[in-house]
mmCIF entry with sequence, helices, sheets and N, C-alpha, C, O atoms, coordinates in Angstrom:
data_MODEL
# 
_entry.id   MODEL 
# 
_entity.id                         1 
_entity.type                       polymer 
_entity.pdbx_number_of_molecules   1 
# 
_entity_poly.entity_id                      1 
_entity_poly.type                           'polypeptide(L)' 
_entity_poly.nstd_linkage                   no 
_entity_poly.nstd_monomer                   no 
_entity_poly.pdbx_seq_one_letter_code       MNAKNNAQNELPIAKNEDVEFSSELADAEDMEANRRAEAADSRQEKDRG 
_entity_poly.pdbx_seq_one_letter_code_can   MNAKNNAQNELPIAKNEDVEFSSELADAEDMEANRRAEAADSRQEKDRG 
_entity_poly.pdbx_strand_id                 A 
# 
loop_
_entity_poly_seq.entity_id 
_entity_poly_seq.num 
_entity_poly_seq.mon_id 
_entity_poly_seq.hetero 
1 1  MET n 
1 2  ASN n 
1 3  ALA n 
1 4  LYS n 
1 5  ASN n 
1 6  ASN n 
1 7  ALA n 
1 8  GLN n 
1 9  ASN n 
1 10 GLU n 
1 11 LEU n 
1 12 PRO n 
1 13 ILE n 
1 14 ALA n 
1 15 LYS n 
1 16 ASN n 
1 17 GLU n 
1 18 ASP n 
1 19 VAL n 
1 20 GLU n 
1 21 PHE n 
1 22 SER n 
1 23 SER n 
1 24 GLU n 
1 25 LEU n 
1 26 ALA n 
1 27 ASP n 
1 28 ALA n 
1 29 GLU n 
1 30 ASP n 
1 31 MET n 
1 32 GLU n 
1 33 ALA n 
1 34 ASN n 
1 35 ARG n 
1 36 ARG n 
1 37 ALA n 
1 38 GLU n 
1 39 ALA n 
1 40 ALA n 
1 41 ASP n 
1 42 SER n 
1 43 ARG n 
1 44 GLN n 
1 45 GLU n 
1 46 LYS n 
1 47 ASP n 
1 48 ARG n 
1 49 GLY n 
# 
_struct_asym.id          A 
_struct_asym.entity_id   1 
# 
loop_
_struct_conf.conf_type_id 
_struct_conf.id 
_struct_conf.pdbx_PDB_helix_id 
_struct_conf.beg_label_comp_id 
_struct_conf.beg_label_asym_id 
_struct_conf.beg_label_seq_id 
_struct_conf.pdbx_beg_PDB_ins_code 
_struct_conf.end_label_comp_id 
_struct_conf.end_label_asym_id 
_struct_conf.end_label_seq_id 
_struct_conf.pdbx_end_PDB_ins_code 
_struct_conf.beg_auth_comp_id 
_struct_conf.beg_auth_asym_id 
_struct_conf.beg_auth_seq_id 
_struct_conf.end_auth_comp_id 
_struct_conf.end_auth_asym_id 
_struct_conf.end_auth_seq_id 
_struct_conf.pdbx_PDB_helix_class 
_struct_conf.details 
_struct_conf.pdbx_PDB_helix_length 
HELX_P HELX_P1 AA1 ALA A 3  ? ASN A 9  ? ALA A 3  ASN A 9  1 ? 7  
HELX_P HELX_P2 AA2 ALA A 28 ? ARG A 48 ? ALA A 28 ARG A 48 1 ? 21 
# 
_struct_conf_type.id          HELX_P 
_struct_conf_type.criteria    ? 
_struct_conf_type.reference   ? 
# 
loop_
_atom_site.group_PDB 
_atom_site.id 
_atom_site.type_symbol 
_atom_site.label_atom_id 
_atom_site.label_alt_id 
_atom_site.label_comp_id 
_atom_site.label_asym_id 
_atom_site.label_entity_id 
_atom_site.label_seq_id 
_atom_site.pdbx_PDB_ins_code 
_atom_site.Cartn_x 
_atom_site.Cartn_y 
_atom_site.Cartn_z 
_atom_site.occupancy 
_atom_site.B_iso_or_equiv 
_atom_site.pdbx_formal_charge 
_atom_site.auth_seq_id 
_atom_site.auth_comp_id 
_atom_site.auth_asym_id 
_atom_site.auth_atom_id 
_atom_site.pdbx_PDB_model_num 
ATOM 1   N N  . MET A 1 1  ? 104.133 111.134 101.331 1.00 0.00 ? 1  MET A N  1 
ATOM 2   C CA . MET A 1 1  ? 104.354 110.551 99.985  1.00 0.00 ? 1  MET A CA 1 
ATOM 3   C C  . MET A 1 1  ? 103.807 111.521 98.939  1.00 0.00 ? 1  MET A C  1 
ATOM 4   O O  . MET A 1 1  ? 102.853 112.263 99.172  1.00 0.00 ? 1  MET A O  1 
ATOM 5   N N  . ASN A 1 2  ? 104.456 111.477 97.781  1.00 0.00 ? 2  ASN A N  1 
ATOM 6   C CA . ASN A 1 2  ? 103.978 112.327 96.727  1.00 0.00 ? 2  ASN A CA 1 
ATOM 7   C C  . ASN A 1 2  ? 102.977 111.611 95.843  1.00 0.00 ? 2  ASN A C  1 
ATOM 8   O O  . ASN A 1 2  ? 102.753 110.412 96.014  1.00 0.00 ? 2  ASN A O  1 
ATOM 9   N N  . ALA A 1 3  ? 102.372 112.317 94.905  1.00 0.00 ? 3  ALA A N  1 
ATOM 10  C CA . ALA A 1 3  ? 101.315 111.780 94.096  1.00 0.00 ? 3  ALA A CA 1 
ATOM 11  C C  . ALA A 1 3  ? 101.813 110.603 93.200  1.00 0.00 ? 3  ALA A C  1 
ATOM 12  O O  . ALA A 1 3  ? 101.077 109.652 92.937  1.00 0.00 ? 3  ALA A O  1 
ATOM 13  N N  . LYS A 1 4  ? 103.077 110.706 92.750  1.00 0.00 ? 4  LYS A N  1 
ATOM 14  C CA . LYS A 1 4  ? 103.601 109.647 91.878  1.00 0.00 ? 4  LYS A CA 1 
ATOM 15  C C  . LYS A 1 4  ? 103.701 108.330 92.663  1.00 0.00 ? 4  LYS A C  1 
ATOM 16  O O  . LYS A 1 4  ? 103.320 107.279 92.148  1.00 0.00 ? 4  LYS A O  1 
ATOM 17  N N  . ASN A 1 5  ? 104.186 108.374 93.845  1.00 0.00 ? 5  ASN A N  1 
ATOM 18  C CA . ASN A 1 5  ? 104.276 107.162 94.684  1.00 0.00 ? 5  ASN A CA 1 
ATOM 19  C C  . ASN A 1 5  ? 102.889 106.607 95.006  1.00 0.00 ? 5  ASN A C  1 
ATOM 20  O O  . ASN A 1 5  ? 102.701 105.391 94.993  1.00 0.00 ? 5  ASN A O  1 
ATOM 21  N N  . ASN A 1 6  ? 101.926 107.462 95.292  1.00 0.00 ? 6  ASN A N  1 
ATOM 22  C CA . ASN A 1 6  ? 100.587 106.997 95.570  1.00 0.00 ? 6  ASN A CA 1 
ATOM 23  C C  . ASN A 1 6  ? 99.967  106.296 94.361  1.00 0.00 ? 6  ASN A C  1 
ATOM 24  O O  . ASN A 1 6  ? 99.306  105.269 94.512  1.00 0.00 ? 6  ASN A O  1 
ATOM 25  N N  . ALA A 1 7  ? 100.179 106.846 93.164  1.00 0.00 ? 7  ALA A N  1 
ATOM 26  C CA . ALA A 1 7  ? 99.659  106.241 91.966  1.00 0.00 ? 7  ALA A CA 1 
ATOM 27  C C  . ALA A 1 7  ? 100.317 104.857 91.716  1.00 0.00 ? 7  ALA A C  1 
ATOM 28  O O  . ALA A 1 7  ? 99.641  103.918 91.297  1.00 0.00 ? 7  ALA A O  1 
ATOM 29  N N  . GLN A 1 8  ? 101.584 104.747 91.966  1.00 0.00 ? 8  GLN A N  1 
ATOM 30  C CA . GLN A 1 8  ? 102.256 103.465 91.797  1.00 0.00 ? 8  GLN A CA 1 
ATOM 31  C C  . GLN A 1 8  ? 101.765 102.441 92.801  1.00 0.00 ? 8  GLN A C  1 
ATOM 32  O O  . GLN A 1 8  ? 101.621 101.266 92.464  1.00 0.00 ? 8  GLN A O  1 
ATOM 33  N N  . ASN A 1 9  ? 101.512 102.854 93.998  1.00 0.00 ? 9  ASN A N  1 
ATOM 34  C CA . ASN A 1 9  ? 101.032 101.917 95.017  1.00 0.00 ? 9  ASN A CA 1 
ATOM 35  C C  . ASN A 1 9  ? 99.633  101.404 94.724  1.00 0.00 ? 9  ASN A C  1 
ATOM 36  O O  . ASN A 1 9  ? 99.238  100.364 95.252  1.00 0.00 ? 9  ASN A O  1 
ATOM 37  N N  . GLU A 1 10 ? 98.882  102.101 93.902  1.00 0.00 ? 10 GLU A N  1 
ATOM 38  C CA . GLU A 1 10 ? 97.527  101.670 93.612  1.00 0.00 ? 10 GLU A CA 1 
ATOM 39  C C  . GLU A 1 10 ? 97.435  100.816 92.360  1.00 0.00 ? 10 GLU A C  1 
ATOM 40  O O  . GLU A 1 10 ? 96.333  100.422 91.977  1.00 0.00 ? 10 GLU A O  1 
ATOM 41  N N  . LEU A 1 11 ? 98.549  100.515 91.711  1.00 0.00 ? 11 LEU A N  1 
ATOM 42  C CA . LEU A 1 11 ? 98.508  99.697  90.519  1.00 0.00 ? 11 LEU A CA 1 
ATOM 43  C C  . LEU A 1 11 ? 98.101  98.258  90.877  1.00 0.00 ? 11 LEU A C  1 
ATOM 44  O O  . LEU A 1 11 ? 98.476  97.746  91.931  1.00 0.00 ? 11 LEU A O  1 
ATOM 45  N N  . PRO A 1 12 ? 97.339  97.622  89.998  1.00 0.00 ? 12 PRO A N  1 
ATOM 46  C CA . PRO A 1 12 ? 96.931  96.234  90.292  1.00 0.00 ? 12 PRO A CA 1 
ATOM 47  C C  . PRO A 1 12 ? 98.153  95.311  90.251  1.00 0.00 ? 12 PRO A C  1 
ATOM 48  O O  . PRO A 1 12 ? 99.111  95.557  89.518  1.00 0.00 ? 12 PRO A O  1 
ATOM 49  N N  . ILE A 1 13 ? 98.099  94.282  91.026  1.00 0.00 ? 13 ILE A N  1 
ATOM 50  C CA . ILE A 1 13 ? 99.155  93.293  91.021  1.00 0.00 ? 13 ILE A CA 1 
ATOM 51  C C  . ILE A 1 13 ? 98.687  92.122  90.140  1.00 0.00 ? 13 ILE A C  1 
ATOM 52  O O  . ILE A 1 13 ? 97.671  91.482  90.412  1.00 0.00 ? 13 ILE A O  1 
ATOM 53  N N  . ALA A 1 14 ? 99.454  91.868  89.089  1.00 0.00 ? 14 ALA A N  1 
ATOM 54  C CA . ALA A 1 14 ? 99.081  90.811  88.154  1.00 0.00 ? 14 ALA A CA 1 
ATOM 55  C C  . ALA A 1 14 ? 99.635  89.500  88.559  1.00 0.00 ? 14 ALA A C  1 
ATOM 56  O O  . ALA A 1 14 ? 100.815 89.390  88.893  1.00 0.00 ? 14 ALA A O  1 
ATOM 57  N N  . LYS A 1 15 ? 98.793  88.482  88.537  1.00 0.00 ? 15 LYS A N  1 
ATOM 58  C CA . LYS A 1 15 ? 99.281  87.136  88.715  1.00 0.00 ? 15 LYS A CA 1 
ATOM 59  C C  . LYS A 1 15 ? 99.386  86.474  87.357  1.00 0.00 ? 15 LYS A C  1 
ATOM 60  O O  . LYS A 1 15 ? 98.660  86.825  86.427  1.00 0.00 ? 15 LYS A O  1 
ATOM 61  N N  . ASN A 1 16 ? 100.243 85.566  87.252  1.00 0.00 ? 16 ASN A N  1 
ATOM 62  C CA . ASN A 1 16 ? 100.487 84.849  85.992  1.00 0.00 ? 16 ASN A CA 1 
ATOM 63  C C  . ASN A 1 16 ? 100.866 85.796  84.874  1.00 0.00 ? 16 ASN A C  1 
ATOM 64  O O  . ASN A 1 16 ? 100.458 85.614  83.727  1.00 0.00 ? 16 ASN A O  1 
ATOM 65  N N  . GLU A 1 17 ? 101.640 86.798  85.208  1.00 0.00 ? 17 GLU A N  1 
ATOM 66  C CA . GLU A 1 17 ? 102.075 87.801  84.229  1.00 0.00 ? 17 GLU A CA 1 
ATOM 67  C C  . GLU A 1 17 ? 103.160 87.167  83.365  1.00 0.00 ? 17 GLU A C  1 
ATOM 68  O O  . GLU A 1 17 ? 104.131 86.628  83.894  1.00 0.00 ? 17 GLU A O  1 
ATOM 69  N N  . ASP A 1 18 ? 103.008 87.225  82.045  1.00 0.00 ? 18 ASP A N  1 
ATOM 70  C CA . ASP A 1 18 ? 103.996 86.673  81.131  1.00 0.00 ? 18 ASP A CA 1 
ATOM 71  C C  . ASP A 1 18 ? 105.155 87.628  80.984  1.00 0.00 ? 18 ASP A C  1 
ATOM 72  O O  . ASP A 1 18 ? 104.968 88.798  80.650  1.00 0.00 ? 18 ASP A O  1 
ATOM 73  N N  . VAL A 1 19 ? 106.343 87.139  81.230  1.00 0.00 ? 19 VAL A N  1 
ATOM 74  C CA . VAL A 1 19 ? 107.536 87.921  81.095  1.00 0.00 ? 19 VAL A CA 1 
ATOM 75  C C  . VAL A 1 19 ? 108.500 87.084  80.235  1.00 0.00 ? 19 VAL A C  1 
ATOM 76  O O  . VAL A 1 19 ? 108.753 85.913  80.520  1.00 0.00 ? 19 VAL A O  1 
ATOM 77  N N  . GLU A 1 20 ? 109.020 87.709  79.194  1.00 0.00 ? 20 GLU A N  1 
ATOM 78  C CA . GLU A 1 20 ? 109.961 86.977  78.304  1.00 0.00 ? 20 GLU A CA 1 
ATOM 79  C C  . GLU A 1 20 ? 111.284 86.856  79.012  1.00 0.00 ? 20 GLU A C  1 
ATOM 80  O O  . GLU A 1 20 ? 111.800 87.832  79.557  1.00 0.00 ? 20 GLU A O  1 
ATOM 81  N N  . PHE A 1 21 ? 111.847 85.634  79.006  1.00 0.00 ? 21 PHE A N  1 
ATOM 82  C CA . PHE A 1 21 ? 113.157 85.390  79.624  1.00 0.00 ? 21 PHE A CA 1 
ATOM 83  C C  . PHE A 1 21 ? 114.194 85.205  78.501  1.00 0.00 ? 21 PHE A C  1 
ATOM 84  O O  . PHE A 1 21 ? 114.007 84.391  77.597  1.00 0.00 ? 21 PHE A O  1 
ATOM 85  N N  . SER A 1 22 ? 115.269 85.963  78.577  1.00 0.00 ? 22 SER A N  1 
ATOM 86  C CA . SER A 1 22 ? 116.328 85.856  77.603  1.00 0.00 ? 22 SER A CA 1 
ATOM 87  C C  . SER A 1 22 ? 117.566 85.335  78.315  1.00 0.00 ? 22 SER A C  1 
ATOM 88  O O  . SER A 1 22 ? 118.124 86.013  79.179  1.00 0.00 ? 22 SER A O  1 
ATOM 89  N N  . SER A 1 23 ? 118.000 84.119  77.950  1.00 0.00 ? 23 SER A N  1 
ATOM 90  C CA . SER A 1 23 ? 119.198 83.547  78.593  1.00 0.00 ? 23 SER A CA 1 
ATOM 91  C C  . SER A 1 23 ? 120.427 84.313  78.179  1.00 0.00 ? 23 SER A C  1 
ATOM 92  O O  . SER A 1 23 ? 121.413 84.320  78.915  1.00 0.00 ? 23 SER A O  1 
ATOM 93  N N  . GLU A 1 24 ? 120.411 84.975  77.000  1.00 0.00 ? 24 GLU A N  1 
ATOM 94  C CA . GLU A 1 24 ? 121.564 85.786  76.568  1.00 0.00 ? 24 GLU A CA 1 
ATOM 95  C C  . GLU A 1 24 ? 121.794 86.997  77.448  1.00 0.00 ? 24 GLU A C  1 
ATOM 96  O O  . GLU A 1 24 ? 122.928 87.435  77.644  1.00 0.00 ? 24 GLU A O  1 
ATOM 97  N N  . LEU A 1 25 ? 120.682 87.541  77.985  1.00 0.00 ? 25 LEU A N  1 
ATOM 98  C CA . LEU A 1 25 ? 120.795 88.758  78.811  1.00 0.00 ? 25 LEU A CA 1 
ATOM 99  C C  . LEU A 1 25 ? 120.763 88.468  80.292  1.00 0.00 ? 25 LEU A C  1 
ATOM 100 O O  . LEU A 1 25 ? 120.925 89.384  81.098  1.00 0.00 ? 25 LEU A O  1 
ATOM 101 N N  . ALA A 1 26 ? 120.559 87.212  80.680  1.00 0.00 ? 26 ALA A N  1 
ATOM 102 C CA . ALA A 1 26 ? 120.391 86.883  82.084  1.00 0.00 ? 26 ALA A CA 1 
ATOM 103 C C  . ALA A 1 26 ? 121.727 86.805  82.835  1.00 0.00 ? 26 ALA A C  1 
ATOM 104 O O  . ALA A 1 26 ? 122.736 86.334  82.310  1.00 0.00 ? 26 ALA A O  1 
ATOM 105 N N  . ASP A 1 27 ? 121.692 87.285  84.077  1.00 0.00 ? 27 ASP A N  1 
ATOM 106 C CA . ASP A 1 27 ? 122.841 87.083  84.953  1.00 0.00 ? 27 ASP A CA 1 
ATOM 107 C C  . ASP A 1 27 ? 122.568 85.906  85.861  1.00 0.00 ? 27 ASP A C  1 
ATOM 108 O O  . ASP A 1 27 ? 121.549 85.229  85.723  1.00 0.00 ? 27 ASP A O  1 
ATOM 109 N N  . ALA A 1 28 ? 123.476 85.661  86.790  1.00 0.00 ? 28 ALA A N  1 
ATOM 110 C CA . ALA A 1 28 ? 123.349 84.500  87.687  1.00 0.00 ? 28 ALA A CA 1 
ATOM 111 C C  . ALA A 1 28 ? 122.047 84.567  88.489  1.00 0.00 ? 28 ALA A C  1 
ATOM 112 O O  . ALA A 1 28 ? 121.379 83.548  88.659  1.00 0.00 ? 28 ALA A O  1 
ATOM 113 N N  . GLU A 1 29 ? 121.681 85.745  88.982  1.00 0.00 ? 29 GLU A N  1 
ATOM 114 C CA . GLU A 1 29 ? 120.460 85.910  89.764  1.00 0.00 ? 29 GLU A CA 1 
ATOM 115 C C  . GLU A 1 29 ? 119.224 85.630  88.911  1.00 0.00 ? 29 GLU A C  1 
ATOM 116 O O  . GLU A 1 29 ? 118.271 85.018  89.392  1.00 0.00 ? 29 GLU A O  1 
ATOM 117 N N  . ASP A 1 30 ? 119.228 86.072  87.644  1.00 0.00 ? 30 ASP A N  1 
ATOM 118 C CA . ASP A 1 30 ? 118.126 85.801  86.758  1.00 0.00 ? 30 ASP A CA 1 
ATOM 119 C C  . ASP A 1 30 ? 117.983 84.292  86.510  1.00 0.00 ? 30 ASP A C  1 
ATOM 120 O O  . ASP A 1 30 ? 116.872 83.763  86.481  1.00 0.00 ? 30 ASP A O  1 
ATOM 121 N N  . MET A 1 31 ? 119.111 83.615  86.332  1.00 0.00 ? 31 MET A N  1 
ATOM 122 C CA . MET A 1 31 ? 119.090 82.191  86.065  1.00 0.00 ? 31 MET A CA 1 
ATOM 123 C C  . MET A 1 31 ? 118.510 81.434  87.277  1.00 0.00 ? 31 MET A C  1 
ATOM 124 O O  . MET A 1 31 ? 117.705 80.514  87.128  1.00 0.00 ? 31 MET A O  1 
ATOM 125 N N  . GLU A 1 32 ? 118.948 81.853  88.486  1.00 0.00 ? 32 GLU A N  1 
ATOM 126 C CA . GLU A 1 32 ? 118.430 81.236  89.724  1.00 0.00 ? 32 GLU A CA 1 
ATOM 127 C C  . GLU A 1 32 ? 116.929 81.537  89.894  1.00 0.00 ? 32 GLU A C  1 
ATOM 128 O O  . GLU A 1 32 ? 116.165 80.652  90.278  1.00 0.00 ? 32 GLU A O  1 
ATOM 129 N N  . ALA A 1 33 ? 116.519 82.739  89.619  1.00 0.00 ? 33 ALA A N  1 
ATOM 130 C CA . ALA A 1 33 ? 115.092 83.069  89.692  1.00 0.00 ? 33 ALA A CA 1 
ATOM 131 C C  . ALA A 1 33 ? 114.263 82.223  88.689  1.00 0.00 ? 33 ALA A C  1 
ATOM 132 O O  . ALA A 1 33 ? 113.178 81.752  89.028  1.00 0.00 ? 33 ALA A O  1 
ATOM 133 N N  . ASN A 1 34 ? 114.760 82.042  87.507  1.00 0.00 ? 34 ASN A N  1 
ATOM 134 C CA . ASN A 1 34 ? 114.099 81.245  86.518  1.00 0.00 ? 34 ASN A CA 1 
ATOM 135 C C  . ASN A 1 34 ? 113.998 79.780  86.945  1.00 0.00 ? 34 ASN A C  1 
ATOM 136 O O  . ASN A 1 34 ? 112.962 79.135  86.787  1.00 0.00 ? 34 ASN A O  1 
ATOM 137 N N  . ARG A 1 35 ? 115.119 79.274  87.495  1.00 0.00 ? 35 ARG A N  1 
ATOM 138 C CA . ARG A 1 35 ? 115.114 77.881  87.961  1.00 0.00 ? 35 ARG A CA 1 
ATOM 139 C C  . ARG A 1 35 ? 114.055 77.725  89.117  1.00 0.00 ? 35 ARG A C  1 
ATOM 140 O O  . ARG A 1 35 ? 113.300 76.752  89.136  1.00 0.00 ? 35 ARG A O  1 
ATOM 141 N N  . ARG A 1 36 ? 114.021 78.650  90.023  1.00 0.00 ? 36 ARG A N  1 
ATOM 142 C CA . ARG A 1 36 ? 113.093 78.561  91.130  1.00 0.00 ? 36 ARG A CA 1 
ATOM 143 C C  . ARG A 1 36 ? 111.624 78.712  90.642  1.00 0.00 ? 36 ARG A C  1 
ATOM 144 O O  . ARG A 1 36 ? 110.730 78.052  91.170  1.00 0.00 ? 36 ARG A O  1 
ATOM 145 N N  . ALA A 1 37 ? 111.388 79.563  89.656  1.00 0.00 ? 37 ALA A N  1 
ATOM 146 C CA . ALA A 1 37 ? 110.051 79.721  89.105  1.00 0.00 ? 37 ALA A CA 1 
ATOM 147 C C  . ALA A 1 37 ? 109.611 78.435  88.416  1.00 0.00 ? 37 ALA A C  1 
ATOM 148 O O  . ALA A 1 37 ? 108.460 78.023  88.565  1.00 0.00 ? 37 ALA A O  1 
ATOM 149 N N  . GLU A 1 38 ? 110.491 77.803  87.674  1.00 0.00 ? 38 GLU A N  1 
ATOM 150 C CA . GLU A 1 38 ? 110.145 76.531  87.026  1.00 0.00 ? 38 GLU A CA 1 
ATOM 151 C C  . GLU A 1 38 ? 109.855 75.471  88.063  1.00 0.00 ? 38 GLU A C  1 
ATOM 152 O O  . GLU A 1 38 ? 108.935 74.674  87.879  1.00 0.00 ? 38 GLU A O  1 
ATOM 153 N N  . ALA A 1 39 ? 110.604 75.435  89.139  1.00 0.00 ? 39 ALA A N  1 
ATOM 154 C CA . ALA A 1 39 ? 110.387 74.426  90.212  1.00 0.00 ? 39 ALA A CA 1 
ATOM 155 C C  . ALA A 1 39 ? 109.014 74.697  90.863  1.00 0.00 ? 39 ALA A C  1 
ATOM 156 O O  . ALA A 1 39 ? 108.266 73.762  91.147  1.00 0.00 ? 39 ALA A O  1 
ATOM 157 N N  . ALA A 1 40 ? 108.695 75.973  91.095  1.00 0.00 ? 40 ALA A N  1 
ATOM 158 C CA . ALA A 1 40 ? 107.408 76.317  91.691  1.00 0.00 ? 40 ALA A CA 1 
ATOM 159 C C  . ALA A 1 40 ? 106.249 75.943  90.764  1.00 0.00 ? 40 ALA A C  1 
ATOM 160 O O  . ALA A 1 40 ? 105.236 75.412  91.218  1.00 0.00 ? 40 ALA A O  1 
ATOM 161 N N  . ASP A 1 41 ? 106.399 76.218  89.479  1.00 0.00 ? 41 ASP A N  1 
ATOM 162 C CA . ASP A 1 41 ? 105.377 75.833  88.525  1.00 0.00 ? 41 ASP A CA 1 
ATOM 163 C C  . ASP A 1 41 ? 105.175 74.312  88.532  1.00 0.00 ? 41 ASP A C  1 
ATOM 164 O O  . ASP A 1 41 ? 104.038 73.843  88.489  1.00 0.00 ? 41 ASP A O  1 
ATOM 165 N N  . SER A 1 42 ? 106.252 73.549  88.585  1.00 0.00 ? 42 SER A N  1 
ATOM 166 C CA . SER A 1 42 ? 106.169 72.089  88.614  1.00 0.00 ? 42 SER A CA 1 
ATOM 167 C C  . SER A 1 42 ? 105.424 71.601  89.873  1.00 0.00 ? 42 SER A C  1 
ATOM 168 O O  . SER A 1 42 ? 104.621 70.671  89.802  1.00 0.00 ? 42 SER A O  1 
ATOM 169 N N  . ARG A 1 43 ? 105.693 72.220  90.989  1.00 0.00 ? 43 ARG A N  1 
ATOM 170 C CA . ARG A 1 43 ? 104.982 71.850  92.241  1.00 0.00 ? 43 ARG A CA 1 
ATOM 171 C C  . ARG A 1 43 ? 103.492 72.164  92.132  1.00 0.00 ? 43 ARG A C  1 
ATOM 172 O O  . ARG A 1 43 ? 102.653 71.374  92.564  1.00 0.00 ? 43 ARG A O  1 
ATOM 173 N N  . GLN A 1 44 ? 103.172 73.312  91.559  1.00 0.00 ? 44 GLN A N  1 
ATOM 174 C CA . GLN A 1 44 ? 101.762 73.659  91.383  1.00 0.00 ? 44 GLN A CA 1 
ATOM 175 C C  . GLN A 1 44 ? 101.034 72.657  90.461  1.00 0.00 ? 44 GLN A C  1 
ATOM 176 O O  . GLN A 1 44 ? 99.910  72.237  90.735  1.00 0.00 ? 44 GLN A O  1 
ATOM 177 N N  . GLU A 1 45 ? 101.694 72.303  89.394  1.00 0.00 ? 45 GLU A N  1 
ATOM 178 C CA . GLU A 1 45 ? 101.072 71.343  88.480  1.00 0.00 ? 45 GLU A CA 1 
ATOM 179 C C  . GLU A 1 45 ? 100.884 69.983  89.140  1.00 0.00 ? 45 GLU A C  1 
ATOM 180 O O  . GLU A 1 45 ? 99.863  69.326  88.939  1.00 0.00 ? 45 GLU A O  1 
ATOM 181 N N  . LYS A 1 46 ? 101.885 69.557  89.940  1.00 0.00 ? 46 LYS A N  1 
ATOM 182 C CA . LYS A 1 46 ? 101.800 68.285  90.625  1.00 0.00 ? 46 LYS A CA 1 
ATOM 183 C C  . LYS A 1 46 ? 100.681 68.291  91.658  1.00 0.00 ? 46 LYS A C  1 
ATOM 184 O O  . LYS A 1 46 ? 99.963  67.302  91.810  1.00 0.00 ? 46 LYS A O  1 
ATOM 185 N N  . ASP A 1 47 ? 100.535 69.397  92.362  1.00 0.00 ? 47 ASP A N  1 
ATOM 186 C CA . ASP A 1 47 ? 99.496  69.524  93.393  1.00 0.00 ? 47 ASP A CA 1 
ATOM 187 C C  . ASP A 1 47 ? 98.074  69.526  92.768  1.00 0.00 ? 47 ASP A C  1 
ATOM 188 O O  . ASP A 1 47 ? 97.120  69.088  93.410  1.00 0.00 ? 47 ASP A O  1 
ATOM 189 N N  . ARG A 1 48 ? 97.943  70.004  91.558  1.00 0.00 ? 48 ARG A N  1 
ATOM 190 C CA . ARG A 1 48 ? 96.632  70.072  90.899  1.00 0.00 ? 48 ARG A CA 1 
ATOM 191 C C  . ARG A 1 48 ? 96.199  68.710  90.380  1.00 0.00 ? 48 ARG A C  1 
ATOM 192 O O  . ARG A 1 48 ? 95.007  68.411  90.299  1.00 0.00 ? 48 ARG A O  1 
ATOM 193 N N  . GLY A 1 49 ? 97.181  67.890  90.031  1.00 0.00 ? 49 GLY A N  1 
ATOM 194 C CA . GLY A 1 49 ? 96.860  66.624  89.377  1.00 0.00 ? 49 GLY A CA 1 
ATOM 195 C C  . GLY A 1 49 ? 96.588  65.575  90.354  1.00 0.00 ? 49 GLY A C  1 
ATOM 196 O O  . GLY A 1 49 ? 96.299  64.440  89.977  1.00 0.00 ? 49 GLY A O  1 
# 
């Protein structure tokens, strides 16, 4: 591996990272990913309560 790949592999993995979602720019896969993320968030909230 080269130095660039090594540096990328050492980056921290962020949880709860905010990413802006634009329905105007989204394709079918983006829409499905957003739907699944919302469902996962709902399950997490339900499990906490």
